N, C-alpha and C positions, 0 to 999 in steps of 0.2 A: 261876276258873282257879287251879290249884295253883302255888305259887312256882317250881317247877322246870320248868314246861311250856315256858318260853321258851328253855331251854338245848338242846332237841332239835330236829333237823330231820326233815322227812319223808323226804328221800333223802340220808342222810349218806354220806360216803366210807367204804368198808369195806376193811380190810387183813387178809390171812391170812399167818401166819408159818409157815415150813417149815424144818426142819433135817434133814440127812442124818446118821444115826447111824453110818454106815460111813466116809464120806469124811473125810479129814484136811485136805484143801485148803480153807482158809477161803473162797475164792472160789466153791467148788462146794458148800459145806456149808449156808449159810444164805440164805434167799430171803424176801422180802416181796412178795406178789402182791396186786395190787388186786382187790377183790371177795372173796366168800365162797366158798372151795373146801375141800371135805373132803380132797381129795387133790391133789397137784401136778398142775395141769391139763395135758392132753395137748398143748396148743400151746406149752408152755414148752420152752426150749432144753434143759433138764436132763432132760426126760421121755424115758425109753426103757424098753422092757419089762424089761430086765435090772435096772435100778436104781430103778424107780418105787416099789418097796415099802421102799426104804431111807429115803424121805422121810416124815417124821412131821409131822402138823399140830401146830403148837405154840401155836395160838390164833387167835382172830379178834376184831377190835374194830371198832367204828364210831367215827368222829371227827365230832362234832357242832360246827359253827360254829368249828372250830379251837380250841375251848376245853374240850371235854368228851369224855371217852372212855367208851364203854360196851362192856363185854366181852360178846360174844355167843356165844362158844365158849371154854371155859376155857383160860387161858394156862398152859402148862407152865413152871414156874419154873426148870427146869434141874436139873442134877445137880452135886453137889459133889465126886464122886470123880474121880480122875485117869483112870480107864478110859474114862469117857464125858465128853469135854471139851466139854460144852454148857452155856452160861450165857446167860440171857436178855439180858445186857448186849451180847452179840455182835451183836444185831440193830440197835443204836443208830446204827451208821455205814453201814448198808446202804440202798441206794436201793430204792424200790418199783418193780415192773414191772407194766405192763398187758399185755393180750393181743396188742397190736401190737408188743411188744418195747420200747416206750418206757420209759425209766427216769426217775425224778424223785425229788427229795429227799423224805424222809418229813416229815410235819408236825412242827413243833417239839414239840408236846405229846406225840407218840408217842415221839420221841427221849427226852424227859424222863421218860416212863413207863419206858422200858427201863432208863435210868440209875438211877432210884429203885428199881425192882424188884430190882436186883441186891443192894441192901441189905436186901431182904425175906427173906433167908435161903434163897433157892432154893425158896420156897413156891409152890404153884400158886395162881392167881387164879381164883376161881370165876365162872361165867356170872352176869351180872346186875350185877357190880361196876361202879361208876361212879367215875371219877376226874375231878375238875375240875382246871384248871391250878393253882389255889390249893392244892388238896389235895396235888398232886405237889411243889409248891415246898417245902412244909413236911412232906413225908412222912417218917415215922420209924417204926421198928419198935415 
């Protein structure tokens, strides 16, 4: 057995991040949806045919045993110009939503990842990247 085999689960929790590149209202701009979704799902309150294409998938991660994050769809690091006011840190205070409309706090390690990636210089995080809680505690450029 490889040393990292015990950090992964068979059915981890998955979270997808979306941001609306048109909307300026923070409450309508950022969403964390439970599960893997390429596009904002049709059941979501923000979904409508006029604005659906304003929402961009900003990444998907799996959370394993509340201690490990595996990036399964690249995380968009955000932009540093003032015209597009999107930064990965903006997701750290958002609750996740499931298809039943229930909201819940995001896992601590996910909040930690958002806060640490802000210092990453708005770089994208590639698919396959793995963060442990210890990695994030001491994360440095």
